[in-house]
MIVO-559237 format. One record per residue (C-alpha): residue number from 0; chain; residue in one letter; x, y, z. Coordinates in steps of 0.1 Angstrom, whole numbers, plus 5000, padded with zeros to 4 digits. Example, Ala and Ser with C-alpha at 12.3 -4.5 7.8 and 13.67 -1.06 7.14 Angstrom:
2
nr = 0 | kette = A | rest = a | xx = 5123 | yy = 4955 | zz = 5078
nr = 1 | kette = A | rest = s | xx = 5137 | yy = 4989 | zz = 5071
This chain:
90
nr = 0 | kette = A | rest = m | xx = 6585 | yy = 3961 | zz = 9721
nr = 1 | kette = A | rest = i | xx = 6551 | yy = 3951 | zz = 9738
nr = 2 | kette = A | rest = n | xx = 6549 | yy = 3928 | zz = 9770
nr = 3 | kette = A | rest = w | xx = 6514 | yy = 3905 | zz = 9762
nr = 4 | kette = A | rest = v | xx = 6498 | yy = 3881 | zz = 9784
nr = 5 | kette = A | rest = w | xx = 6473 | yy = 3855 | zz = 9775
nr = 6 | kette = A | rest = c | xx = 6436 | yy = 3858 | zz = 9791
nr = 7 | kette = A | rest = g | xx = 6427 | yy = 3823 | zz = 9795
nr = 8 | kette = A | rest = d | xx = 6389 | yy = 3835 | zz = 9801
nr = 9 | kette = A | rest = c | xx = 6386 | yy = 3859 | zz = 9771
nr = 10 | kette = A | rest = l | xx = 6409 | yy = 3835 | zz = 9753
nr = 11 | kette = A | rest = d | xx = 6429 | yy = 3866 | zz = 9739
nr = 12 | kette = A | rest = w | xx = 6462 | yy = 3883 | zz = 9741
nr = 13 | kette = A | rest = k | xx = 6460 | yy = 3915 | zz = 9763
nr = 14 | kette = A | rest = d | xx = 6487 | yy = 3943 | zz = 9765
nr = 15 | kette = A | rest = a | xx = 6505 | yy = 3939 | zz = 9797
nr = 16 | kette = A | rest = g | xx = 6506 | yy = 3977 | zz = 9800
nr = 17 | kette = A | rest = n | xx = 6474 | yy = 3988 | zz = 9790
nr = 18 | kette = A | rest = e | xx = 6444 | yy = 3959 | zz = 9790
nr = 19 | kette = A | rest = v | xx = 6452 | yy = 3944 | zz = 9824
nr = 20 | kette = A | rest = s | xx = 6456 | yy = 3954 | zz = 9859
nr = 21 | kette = A | rest = f | xx = 6490 | yy = 3939 | zz = 9876
nr = 22 | kette = A | rest = m | xx = 6487 | yy = 3920 | zz = 9904
nr = 23 | kette = A | rest = s | xx = 6522 | yy = 3902 | zz = 9909
nr = 24 | kette = A | rest = i | xx = 6553 | yy = 3888 | zz = 9891
nr = 25 | kette = A | rest = e | xx = 6578 | yy = 3861 | zz = 9895
nr = 26 | kette = A | rest = e | xx = 6597 | yy = 3837 | zz = 9875
nr = 27 | kette = A | rest = d | xx = 6591 | yy = 3802 | zz = 9866
nr = 28 | kette = A | rest = t | xx = 6612 | yy = 3773 | zz = 9871
nr = 29 | kette = A | rest = f | xx = 6631 | yy = 3782 | zz = 9835
nr = 30 | kette = A | rest = g | xx = 6636 | yy = 3820 | zz = 9844
nr = 31 | kette = A | rest = k | xx = 6606 | yy = 3832 | zz = 9824
nr = 32 | kette = A | rest = d | xx = 6587 | yy = 3861 | zz = 9837
nr = 33 | kette = A | rest = v | xx = 6551 | yy = 3848 | zz = 9847
nr = 34 | kette = A | rest = m | xx = 6525 | yy = 3875 | zz = 9859
nr = 35 | kette = A | rest = t | xx = 6493 | yy = 3873 | zz = 9880
nr = 36 | kette = A | rest = f | xx = 6467 | yy = 3901 | zz = 9868
nr = 37 | kette = A | rest = l | xx = 6432 | yy = 3909 | zz = 9865
nr = 38 | kette = A | rest = c | xx = 6418 | yy = 3913 | zz = 9830
nr = 39 | kette = A | rest = d | xx = 6402 | yy = 3947 | zz = 9824
nr = 40 | kette = A | rest = k | xx = 6377 | yy = 3932 | zz = 9801
nr = 41 | kette = A | rest = c | xx = 6364 | yy = 3898 | zz = 9821
nr = 42 | kette = A | rest = e | xx = 6376 | yy = 3911 | zz = 9854
nr = 43 | kette = A | rest = k | xx = 6389 | yy = 3873 | zz = 9861
nr = 44 | kette = A | rest = e | xx = 6422 | yy = 3869 | zz = 9878
nr = 45 | kette = A | rest = n | xx = 6447 | yy = 3849 | zz = 9854
nr = 46 | kette = A | rest = k | xx = 6482 | yy = 3838 | zz = 9856
nr = 47 | kette = A | rest = n | xx = 6507 | yy = 3835 | zz = 9828
nr = 48 | kette = A | rest = n | xx = 6537 | yy = 3838 | zz = 9809
nr = 49 | kette = A | rest = v | xx = 6549 | yy = 3871 | zz = 9796
nr = 50 | kette = A | rest = i | xx = 6556 | yy = 3876 | zz = 9759
nr = 51 | kette = A | rest = e | xx = 6578 | yy = 3901 | zz = 9746
nr = 52 | kette = A | rest = s | xx = 6566 | yy = 3913 | zz = 9710
nr = 53 | kette = A | rest = a | xx = 6564 | yy = 3944 | zz = 9690
nr = 54 | kette = A | rest = t | xx = 6528 | yy = 3931 | zz = 9674
nr = 55 | kette = A | rest = k | xx = 6502 | yy = 3912 | zz = 9691
nr = 56 | kette = A | rest = p | xx = 6509 | yy = 3874 | zz = 9690
nr = 57 | kette = A | rest = r | xx = 6488 | yy = 3853 | zz = 9668
nr = 58 | kette = A | rest = g | xx = 6467 | yy = 3825 | zz = 9674
nr = 59 | kette = A | rest = g | xx = 6458 | yy = 3814 | zz = 9711
nr = 60 | kette = A | rest = r | xx = 6476 | yy = 3800 | zz = 9740
nr = 61 | kette = A | rest = r | xx = 6460 | yy = 3782 | zz = 9771
nr = 62 | kette = A | rest = s | xx = 6483 | yy = 3775 | zz = 9805
nr = 63 | kette = A | rest = i | xx = 6478 | yy = 3743 | zz = 9823
nr = 64 | kette = A | rest = k | xx = 6497 | yy = 3741 | zz = 9855
nr = 65 | kette = A | rest = h | xx = 6519 | yy = 3710 | zz = 9855
nr = 66 | kette = A | rest = h | xx = 6532 | yy = 3695 | zz = 9889
nr = 67 | kette = A | rest = h | xx = 6565 | yy = 3714 | zz = 9887
nr = 68 | kette = A | rest = d | xx = 6548 | yy = 3748 | zz = 9880
nr = 69 | kette = A | rest = s | xx = 6559 | yy = 3750 | zz = 9845
nr = 70 | kette = A | rest = f | xx = 6532 | yy = 3762 | zz = 9816
nr = 71 | kette = A | rest = i | xx = 6520 | yy = 3739 | zz = 9787
nr = 72 | kette = A | rest = p | xx = 6508 | yy = 3763 | zz = 9757
nr = 73 | kette = A | rest = l | xx = 6484 | yy = 3751 | zz = 9737
nr = 74 | kette = A | rest = t | xx = 6463 | yy = 3767 | zz = 9706
nr = 75 | kette = A | rest = v | xx = 6428 | yy = 3780 | zz = 9709
nr = 76 | kette = A | rest = e | xx = 6418 | yy = 3752 | zz = 9688
nr = 77 | kette = A | rest = d | xx = 6434 | yy = 3723 | zz = 9713
nr = 78 | kette = A | rest = a | xx = 6414 | yy = 3742 | zz = 9742
nr = 79 | kette = A | rest = i | xx = 6383 | yy = 3745 | zz = 9722
nr = 80 | kette = A | rest = s | xx = 6388 | yy = 3705 | zz = 9715
nr = 81 | kette = A | rest = r | xx = 6394 | yy = 3698 | zz = 9750
nr = 82 | kette = A | rest = n | xx = 6364 | yy = 3718 | zz = 9763
nr = 83 | kette = A | rest = n | xx = 6340 | yy = 3702 | zz = 9738
nr = 84 | kette = A | rest = k | xx = 6354 | yy = 3669 | zz = 9748
nr = 85 | kette = A | rest = k | xx = 6347 | yy = 3675 | zz = 9785
nr = 86 | kette = A | rest = d | xx = 6315 | yy = 3687 | zz = 9779
nr = 87 | kette = A | rest = k | xx = 6301 | yy = 3653 | zz = 9761
nr = 88 | kette = A | rest = y | xx = 6308 | yy = 3634 | zz = 9794
nr = 89 | kette = A | rest = r | xx = 6292 | yy = 3663 | zz = 9816
């Protein structure tokens, strides 16, 4: 099994062992692993849940911090839609 993390800047799943630089790991309020890492591609810091899977997860995900430190997964399409709506009002 491979551990995967979502880079919110590249909008892509990354192999946590080969495509990112580990910074720290902690548990969220539900006991799931949350990893802070530097993406090797975009070199930006991200913090996201670790997903264990034999193959790269399909679809996208964007984490939004909630007031109680849990994460809400969104699809790439939802994230793009939200960004497009924000751009209209800038």
